[in-house]
C-alpha positions, -999 to 999 in steps of 0.1 A, spaced: 405 790 506 405 775 471 391 741 464 390 721 432 359 700 424 373 667 411 341 648 410 303 655 410 283 630 430 245 634 425 239 597 431 218 584 460 220 547 453 250 535 433 240 500 426 252 488 392 219 475 382 204 510 380 222 522 349 214 488 333 177 492 342 176 527 327 192 515 295 170 483 292 138 502 302 145 529 275 154 503 249 122 483 257 101 515 256 116 525 222 114 490 207 78 485 218 68 520 206 81 512 171 64 478 173 31 496 182 27 478 216 18 507 240 15 486 272 50 472 268 63 507 259 47 521 291 62 494 312 97 500 297 93 538 304 83 532 339 113 510 346 137 535 332 119 564 351 119 545 384 157 537 380 165 574 373 145 587 403 160 560 426 195 569 414 193 606 422 196 622 457 162 632 472 171 669 474 177 670 437 145 651 430 125 675 452 140 706 436 134 694 401 99 682 409 91 716 424 103 733 392 83 709 371 52 715 393 55 752 389 61 749 352 30 727 348 9 752 368 19 779 345 15 758 313 -19 743 322 -36 764 349 -23 800 351 -18 809 314 -30 780 293 -28 782 255 -59 777 233 -57 740 233 -53 737 271 -80 763 280 -108 738 273 -95 711 297 -116 703 328 -102 708 362 -94 670 365 -77 670 331 -56 701 342 -46 684 374 -36 652 356 -17 674 330 2 692 358 11 658 375 23 642 344 42 673 335 59 672 368 68 636 366 81 639 330 101 670 338 117 654 368 127 622 350 141 640 319 159 667 339 174 642 363 185 619 335 202 649 319 219 658 353 231 623 358 245 622 322 261 656 328 278 643 360 291 612 342 305 633 314 320 659 337 336 632 359 351 616 328 367 648 315 378 659 349 395 626 355 415 626 321 423 663 320 454 676 337 436 709 341 412 696 366 376 705 371 357 735 386 374 757 411 356 771 442 371 799 462 356 799 497 365 824 524 362 820 561 333 839 577 358 855 602 334 851 631 342 833 663 320 805 677 305 810 711 
């Protein structure tokens, strides 16, 4: 059996306010960062991050967070560089947590953008998208 993937759908909630929240939160964070207003920049970043995490399916979020957690463990606990080696246990735990969160938000944002771009090009191209060839297992159900 051969199937063609016309559209990638990584979205959990598809409410139109979520992309607007990502855009406005990122713009607020960047603008406040340039204006040297850290609390407002943090609020904007949190709005954008929450909208990205809400937009993506939980299985994708869990997978990406696990990868981020493992990356944070390697970076800060298992084989820290010279600047990370002097951190206390609490600082290392906080570093792993923030690394996990930042990795999840950035990776999911990239995946959502990739899905939008792929869906756009698959829709306008006469060649279609990815092709999957699946074969039947051949077993009988009992």
